[in-house]
C-alpha positions, -999 to +999 in steps of 0.1 A: -228+259-010-241+262+024-212+269+050-216+259+087-195+271+114-169+246+120-155+248+155-197+251+167-199+229+197-233+210+205-224+204+236-223+243+246-257+248+229-273+224+252-254+242+280-268+274+271-305+265+261-306+245+300-289+277+317-313+297+300-341+276+306-349+273+270-365+252+248-356+239+211-387+256+200-385+284+218-350+295+205-360+283+170-386+308+174-364+335+186-336+326+153-361+320+129-354+282+126-377+251+131-373+231+164-357+202+138-327+227+132-322+231+163-322+193+171-295+185+141-276+214+158-277+197+193-268+163+176-241+176+155-255+162+122-253+203+108-236+230+116-252+269+121-244+292+095-224+323+107-255+345+102-273+315+124-245+314+149-249+351+156-286+346+161-283+320+187-252+336+206-277+365+205-309+350+219-289+329+242-269+358+255-235+338+261-204+352+241-195+335+207-169+319+219-185+303+244-201+277+217-166+276+202-145+264+230-153+228+247-157+222+276-127+204+290-144+187+318-147+150+305-174+129+318-193+153+339-228+138+327-222+107+342-214+123+375-233+117+407-246+151+417-265+151+453-291+179+451-301+196+491-339+207+475-375+195+481-396+173+465-412+198+441-379+211+423-383+208+387-362+188+362-355+221+340-340+241+370-318+212+382-304+210+350-297+247+348-282+246+384-261+213+370-247+236+341-233+262+366-220+235+385-201+226+356-188+261+349-172+260+385-155+228+375-143+244+343-133+279+363-115+260+391-095+236+363-083+268+347-070+286+375-054+253+392-037+252+360-018+287+366-022+288+405-009+262+433-047+263+445-053+247+482-053+203+474-082+186+486-062+159+506-090+145+528-099+118+503-070+091+518-081+102+555-119+094+551-109+059+540-094+054+575-128+061+590-146+030+583-171+045+566-195+015+548-199+021+515-233+002+520-253+032+529-280+010+547-248+003+572-246+042+579-256+043+612-263+075+632-231+068+655-213+066+621-224+096+612-217+116+647-181+101+643-172+113+611-183+151+621-163+150+646-132+137+628-135+162+605-136+187+629-106+174+641-090+171+607-101+211+602-088+215+635-121+230+649-123+219+682-163+217+689-169+254+692-188+275+665-175+275+631-165+309+627-169+306+588-177+274+577-174+284+536-137+297+541-127+266+559-142+241+532-120+259+501-090+259+525-096+223+525-094+223+484-130+223+482-143+242+456-175+262+462-191+285+439-227+306+448-251+319+418-291+328+422-309+299+402-338+320+406-362+292+422-366+289+462-368+252+459-330+241+453-304+250+479-272+230+467-259+207+446-222+188+446-207+168+432-172+148+432-146+153+399-114+137+398-114+131+438-119+168+446-154+178+459-172+208+439-202+226+452-227+256+444-246+273+470-282+288+453-281+327+463-316+331+461-324+325+498-302+351+521-303+336+556-267+333+562-273+303+590-293+282+558-264+287+535-240+276+560-265+246+569-269+237+531-228+237+528-223+216+560-251+190+537-231+187+508-197+182+529-218+153+542-226+138+511-188+143+502-176+128+535-205+098+537-217+089+499-185+096+480-182+059+467-220+062+457-229+063+423-255+077+396-264+042+391-276+038+428-303+060+427-315+052+389-331+019+395-368+009+410-360+019+449-336+050+437-362+073+452-359+056+489-321+057+482-322+088+478-343+101+509-317+078+525-289+100+516-306+129+524-314+119+559-281+112+561-261+143+550-293+165+572-279+145+603-242+154+593-250+191+588-264+189+624-235+170+644-209+190+619-222+225+631-236+215+666-216+192+684-236+171+706-217+178+738-211+217+730-243+222+721-260+206+750-240+222+775-252+257+759-290+247+761-306+263+790-342+261+784-372+249+757-380+281+749-382+299+716-356+328+733-332+305+741-329+291+705-324+328+694-300+335+716-282+299+705-284+308+670-265+345+675-231+321+689-236+290+665-252+303+633-275+280+629-312+283+624-337+281+647-353+252+631-323+235+624-313+240+661-348+226+674-344+191+652-308+187+665-322+196+701-348+168+691-322+142+681-300+148+714-331+141+734-319+177+750-365+183+736-390+156+741-414+156+714-442+176+727-416+206+733-403+201+698-445+202+683-445+235+706-416+252+696-423+249+657-462+259+664-444+294+683-424+293+648-453+295+632-472+320+649-440+341+649-442+342+613-405+326+612-405+299+591-391+319+560-378+349+578-363+342+615-347+363+639-310+378+635-314+365+597-305+405+587-278+404+613-260+368+598-251+377+566-242+347+541-206+339+539-189+351+509-164+329+484-129+340+484-111+317+467-121+328+432-118+366+442-083+361+452-074+343+419-093+374+400-066+398+421-038+378+413-047+382+376-054+416+380-013+416+397+000+397+363-018+412+334-029+449+351-060+464+327-059+430+305-071+412+335-106+406+324-100+401+288-073+374+299-097+357+319-127+355+292-101+342+269-095+315+290-131+310+304-152+318+277-186+327+302-201+362+297-188+388+322-223+387+343-217+350+345-184+355+361-191+386+381-220+365+398-204+328+402-176+341+418-195+368+437-172+399+428-182+429+436-192+455+412-167+477+417-139+450+416-155+441+380-156+476+366-120+479+378-109+451+364-125+461+331-110+496+331-075+487+347-080+513+376-057+509+403-071+484+434-083+508+463-089+482+487-081+449+496-106+432+520-095+398+502-088+367+529-049+360+517-048+325+508-016+308+511-009+299+472+017+313+445+016+310+404+028+277+391+063+279+380+060+278+337 
């Protein structure tokens, strides 16, 4: 009589395949089964034997516990995921990114059960901003106003934002960074139970572009939170998607570069001017040039000339100061790990792996932990330094 692994979760198998960019055929070859057998596991019609289960976990490089622990994120498949990407993105790469985004949801929900994490309280406030639910009615003025209102809510004034990622985390937006190993996907976001979740692709190491990606996703959270998956699934879905991207792009520029303050800093339509502005505003030269055109600080001919200059200077991919302005690091998740260590000592990492059934490698990258920190978590060595931002949250009463 064939005995299968009772608690084997088909959804976790699907996640693992997408995360590792594996097909049913390639997994079948790795474990000595047929693609039809993998299909039956995915559909829940059959359970793998203990021996086959061991092979699946090994081939997909994830702990066995991962496949035995169902996700507690209900309805993730039906959520609208807003991708900042170019048109050449591949479906397999987007599916991998969305798996990682779902894991950010799981991790944040797990930590939120233990600690009093910052809550996202902006939802009710946004409802008073009169942002049309019909995206065709969202004008440039609406976008500019929304960006300024958000700055007011976050007490940012009109000066350069010192650390956008930290500001977002403190405002209750859950952010993760992960290397998706592709250059064409910058970020993805979604709403779940009233909280925004954002994944930034750490493949590109430009700190300025990462800030813009985050601002872009925040734009979706503010402008498009009532847009659902059906809106972009029809015959005109591509045009609607393009409109959403244009609006979020404009919002990012308006949030990072407030019109009047940025205009007062502009001194000449030259490449060097934008290098100087980049050092202050921490926004890429190309994004600032585009903002300069939309604010009519530049003529179309000046804009074109500057783009030619960028190409001639071979600054299209790597700009001046990219080696100086580093990507902002997430702080909330590392702080949660630190609190776990305070509570559980040498058992901190085992306890976390019990709650979050991912591999140590996945958790390390997803939460941007230093290798020294991970080694300390695993060995239980004492803390040598503490350079983490101290969020104002505490352990929940039980």
